Steps between C-alpha positions, in 0.01 A plus 500: 500500500446873538204482262327223696577633849224770508241242393632250754502766772133575444413128509714401797197432720346275236829314454540454874147372557506278192843363594385425854188334362699287255752398764226423751301284256812316389616443858157377609486271199849367565431447868170325425670290233786410734267410786282292267798312362642448850168369626472272197854378557432434866175319427667303224793399718280396790269300272789363298691398812201300623455332160869428452533370854245235409690435177822453696320261732388298197855499360628393842258208500632395158854502633393312811340232283824446316694506825272237651557277196876536541474432874299182440753391239798559728331317788420201282855485361656522846272220627568263209735217589563416135618853429712508814660168403570626149669813628691346794608144398839441353537343158470116504408272216343635186183307565452659842563844355237443234250377757571801728469743209177338384342518845604867541367583155164348573470700821604826328241452229233465769618802700552741214134502407455768772710754308435400141214757464748781570758388242764449770783246485669283765866426554641287781869470581656256747822506695596179318512694174178362359251747350159493342407777255229396263477848333858562396413798283337689793795463731823584315739465796704180509476295823869552574450879481172483691669359811721811514233747385388793729146357486624190684710702745199717586281193561764329720519819712136435605451125452153482653353774286356484150682787325403683182774667294546659162731339252613728219711350221811661362436777249722306263270199514252549221145378533509435876230651718493604867378224733337502841661215696358344818771310690461256788767304683420128534597368847457188710214556746681344793861611449445816288766366266486665159482251217379714210341815356163564339468773234161609362546741208246708314557748219441858604255548215298207641546630854354842419182338371380525859464879459537570128125540440485771769755733340447775246667813374600712798413211738805282570544199727838372614657279764804609701713281719638618832809648334292728275556291188207484259423128465199529270328785317272564208778733380754238393787747474478556878548133594824448688556871572516643851269770641577564869276808486197296395583240766495773767159618382365145503635438851350831618156408367523160668639621834265797537206306352429778250232462236734661249798731480562791265866509397729580212633173360723464196453864410118496512238600755352167598254332734656204679297206639676205654441162669761277656525136386668332801498157331717634220685769692385743229309829496212515255492862376238672291647817344252743340604796284307779671500742208380241252241354737355838598501600134275204428256610770514878449543641152710796610532639148123501450443658841759770433356581156148511643611732780678727253187509288287597800748773595504633144120511477478675839754763392323559168173562686653718771729704273232729345319536833810612688619711209175698480495551875864610514452718190227700676712521814806611301296771327380618841855504639626703202231763556560503875877541448433845349421615852875499575543752216270748679222406262189480718258415223239229541546165328274307266318217679476173307569130536366249749285585798800508736699729269203735459453523876870574542484768229196667660674501837808658340291772331332575831842526663620738225195725556564508873872561443433789262260662748749453780783648294292802404415558865861446602631747239246761608589450866873523433457815294302664775752391760788632292328836451435524873860417588644751254252763606601449861869524410461820300254683718710528814647850522693553817345805680830575672662554161231757416537665838878529476488621141245773584709596802799543269290720267397714799862550595590596144219759495611641831854522366375681192585216257171523323625344178637189680180478700295515178721238333465276806122531495492422126717192557268385780193556282658289223578218744150502644338506160706200386438292813122544524437451126335195343696191603430334163701772326872499434756773458743539221865492598516874437200565731648274768827696483312825562340348814838373620660843450212656698555254782878561498443878493279484812759289684778747406289785634444313829839335558742679278698382200753273673356210293512570128268323257581448130273357230634308199224399259534358150321736259313215330339401834333826594170404330476155663240450770555366850279475812482797733726521807731217387836681530412759768504259801864404426613863479308562820671202666844621385439851640404380845689169545809499279678798658490443874873466553607699194396863503487549125495313175312452176206310357496405133179411320550318166233381256573302182362220285658152504344271243128484567533643851512849645772509769500769768795531740536701821864510615643673806844514661361496851560271797381178337400197704573130544266289288577167667499153344164531323598813308258754346377576852292820509612739777271608780298816441453582865624847591405788720489717190162518330487404134282633221279184470444164661628308201801297611765365270373145565153605384645626173628152415164340591316760296712435188452121522125552548487717189736317263592160642802334660732585208512859625584655835771654712855390586722671757879470525690661785833488686572674833684826436463478122140599451194333350380421146130438432393354162135509392386287204181609321344407165536748215161673485437749222125548560352608833196276437725193465537458878267251667423499868 
């Protein structure tokens, strides 16, 4: 992973753009594919619902034709006096029974011609126990059982209605098939007295011929009674089972007069079409497997493969184009990143027109930046020289006046040697302060200037404040800027001993690591530094100092010369004195100091 990360890091932009491009193309393709399939599904379902509605109407007409034949048969049977006599008369002589049976048989042969084309069979059963069942094999129930059968009970519950019911044989009875049974109660017209029952039976496999030619794989037709029981279906294993869910969908389509309904039936997404058959009390349901049907209209696999092929071709074409463009941009970014390493060199311009224009603009910016930096460095150098010159060139005239007055007094008192020494010390101080500001002093030279300054102060104010110098021998040849230590000795003389009348000042110089550390320590009054700490004391006093360089200016001067790593820190406590630490770089060559 570590080996591949640098390469990946340099190609992150290409990977991002290419990834976004791939994702975008795939998403657009998927969305277009989804919308196309949805539109195809919607168009298919709308067209299919119209077509299948007409199919259902045709199937309904087929059922109505059969129903009309059964109705005509039942009407003829109920109007026949011979049949009524056969089913209602009590047994008399054998001859009369034969005559009655013969007359009934002749009438039944005439009436049954209406249902013969459908393969249906007739059974009549009278209250006198007589029965007529010409097709014994079609109707397996004995007449004694038939009188107590639920089919008869259901018909007697609504005697004026022609009822259709499903008869399913016992599973133990081999070879028997489900039957669709039409039952009608035979009654006297005037007294409504029941004298018999009419049963018209048809095998379910003959009954489903009304719709069998309209079914196919994924396109089922079935009839449900009002209890949700499947009376007939092209799927024979469903006959006799209950589906309340499908019944609810069929009732919803009928009640809300929907063209179709999308629902999940028997674990499949389906399209449900339905028509009510009031004559039968059934719901005619057309159940279409949505996935299979749509798959026949839209070849989803072919569409997906085609879309993937288009995406792949597009990516193959775009890959080298984007890669070359990003490669030029990455090369440009690598060259431009060198600017953060303070490398202000121009870059090589190559690549596309846009990259070349960007490179030219960057080179122009680098030229302008280099010119600006050169001007800025020159300006800062001049400003720094001016500031340092101003700091070092201010010699307090009152100091000169007071020092010369002290020399005059010494001459008048006859102390010619002290007067000469004082004048020599003053000459040394003046020579050091008005010299070239770009020059530095060695530690040894700076000590001579400090001793001259201390000597003059002792002449003027006495020796109540003693000054001691402690310098590491290996530091005497190091260089340091002029007038760096003197302002702190000056400040200690005139501000540290206001309350105390006498004390000492120690000057210590030593090397710590790569730094030259100078300390000025006194045991004077001290002062309160406050919360911020390192607070520089005020230099305001009625006494006139040697120069205008304040202790705050020393810190600013050091940071201007050497940076923020160097400077001044002051530590003080009231009554305990003050310690000043000055950090400077170790300079062994006087030409090594930049201003």
